[in-house]
N, C-alpha and C positions, 0 to 999 in steps of 0.2 A: 644607541639610542632605543628607547621604549618603542614597543610595536604598536603602530596607529588601532585605534578604536575602531574596529570594523561595523558599530554599528552609529548612524548619523546622531549630532548631537541632540537635535530634535525630536526623535525617534521615542516612542514609550517604551520603558522599560520592562522587559519578560520576567513574569512574576507566576509563582504559583499563590492559590488562595486555599489557607488551612479550611476544610470544608466539614464540618459538624453533623450537616444534613439539619440544624435549627436553624432558626429566624436571624439570628445575628450574623451567621456567614452568608447566609443568602441575602441581607441588607448590604452586606460588606460589598458583595460581589454586584450589586444595585448601584454604590457609590462607585465603586472603582471603574465601573464601565463608561462612568459619565468623566471621569478623570485621563486627561489628554497624556498623563504622565508614565502610565501603567497599562500595561497589556497582560490581562489573564489567561494564560496558556494552559491552566489545569488546576485541577480541585485536589489537593492532598487529605485523606482521612485516614485516622486508626481503626482498623477493623478488627475485632476480637475474632481470633483466628478458630476457636474451639466452637463458640455459639453462629459465628458468622453475623454478627451485628456489630452496628457504628458503637464502639468506645462509649460507655456513661448513657448515651441517649437508648441504647438497644435498638436501635432501628434494623429492619432485616437489610441484609445486603443486597438483595434484589431491588428494594425501593430507593438505596442510596445510589443504585447505579440507572435506575430511571431519573432520578433529579440529573444526575449527570446528563444523561443524555437530553431531558428537558432543558439544561443549560446550555446544551451544544460545547461541552468541554471535557476532554480527556480526563479519567479519573485515576488518582494513582492511589492505591488500596497499600496502607500499610500494616501487614500482619502482624498482632502480637499475641501472646499466648493469654492462658486465662488460668490461675491469676499469672500477673507481670511485673516483674521487678521494676524499678526507674532505670537501672542498667540495661536491661533487655529492651525496655521501651525505646531508649535513648541508641542502642545500636540499631534498631529496627529504621528508626527515624532515618539515622545517618546513612545506611544502607540504601535507602528510598531516593534521598536527598541529593546522594553525590552523583550519579548518573544525571541528574537534573541541572546540575551546577556546570557539569562539562558539557552537556546541551545547550548551555548558555542561560539558562535561567538565575537571574541576578538575586531575587528576593524572595521571603514566603511573606503572605498579607493576612492578618488576624483579624477576629470579629471581635476582640478583647474590647471592654469599655472603661473598667477603672480599677482592677488588681493590679497595683504594682508591681507585687512579686511574682504575680505569671508573665507579667510583660518583661521583667529585669532577666526571667529565666530563659523565653523563649530569646531574647535579644542574644544572651550569653551563648547558647547551644548554637544558633545559628550564626552569629559571628565566627564559631569555631571552624565552621565549614566553610566560611567566605560568603557568607549569606546576608543580605541585610533584612532588617523586618521592616512589616508594614502594619501599621494601625488606624485605616480609614473611619473608625467609629471613636477612637478614643477620646475621653472626656466629655461624651455627649452627655445631655442630660437624658437620663433613662425614662422619666416619666414622657418630655417629651418624643424621645425615641422611638419608644412603645407604640405611641397614638399614630408615630407618623410612618411605621412598619405598617402597621395597619391601615393607612388612609391611604399608602400608595398600591394597595389588592392585594399584599403578602398573607396567604393564609395559611395558618400552622397549629399544631394539635400538640397539647402536652404527652409525652411518650414518658415520661418519667418525673417524680415529683419526690422532694423529699419530704415525710410527712411530719418530722420536727419543726419546718418553717411554714409548711402550707398544708391545707386539707389533702387527707389523700384522694379525697373526692375528686380533685382537680385532673387527676391523671385521666386522659381520653378528653379532655375538653378543649374546645379552641381557644385558642389565644384571641381574642377579640375583647372589645370594651366590656363586655359584661364581666370578664376574668379579671380586669384590669380593677374595676367596682369593686370586685370579691376579694381581691388579695387582704391578708390580715396586714394591719400596722406593723411598718418596719418591714415590709418583704419588696424585694426590689423589682419593679414592672417588669424589669429585663429578666430577671432571676440570674443575674449576677455572680449572688453569693452562694451559688447551688441551690435555691429553693424549686427550680423545674429545669427540665430541658425539653426541645420540642423538636419535631418533624415539620418540614415545610410541604406541602402539599400543591401550593401555586404561589407564583411571584410575577413581578414583573420580568426577571431575568430567566422565565421559563417560556419556552413555545407553548406548551400548554399544561392543562393541571393533571396530577396526577392522582388517579383513580385509589381510594383505600376506603377498606371498611374496619370498624373495630372489632377487637378480638378479644382475649383474654385480659383482666386485670390481676396482676400477680404483685406479691409482695416479698422480696429477695434483698437479703444483705442490709436492711434498713431503708429501702427506698419502695416504693409504690410505681409499679412499669405498667403502662398501657401497650399491650400487643397489637400493631397495626399490621391488616392483613393487603395484600396488594388485590387489586379487583375491584368493580364496583357491588354497592349494597344489593342486598336481597332485593330490594325496592328498583334496582335499575339505574341508579343514579350513584352518585358518591356517598360515602357515609355521613348522616349528618353530625360531625364534630367540628 
């Protein structure tokens, strides 16, 4: 006879949230915290071990850790080399997730919106470890979703942009209604096609805003990055981003 499930039938499932430091993962946490089916027990983030920054978003590790602190959740950092092969990434992710599975985690949630190939990849890799995949924002209209993120008080900054899809000058801009109005035709309002990536400095899931100021704007590997520096601006408040 099979061992009984130690978790009561109506108890929320313990899960991790894949945390990019950006607006989609922050809004996914907002949605998950109102869903009685799930209990988010930690944030899972890939970190470039060489540069100590969040992969793709180029957010400083210090700011990432501040986000986890403000969200009141443990941070599981998956250190990856630079450059990183797909095999190296998958090995690092497996090494990070196996202890979590042993500790009772049942699934990983993602803030993906509509890219089917990305979803299939995540589902296949998680299934290979015995984990389910959860997509709380999947299929949402991205124009409506972008406006809802702003309306609930989520404040984000564009940390990297693809200048082939949106103007390079968008790097460092606030993710707000003005930016949505300035997006070129065909650009996704949530940047789901890689148009841009963000850093969330304030959100309903945070206990307090994160103080940042604008740093250097650099172009590297075909992308434009806005460096965000921890701390208040010279005027004594948050940077006007």
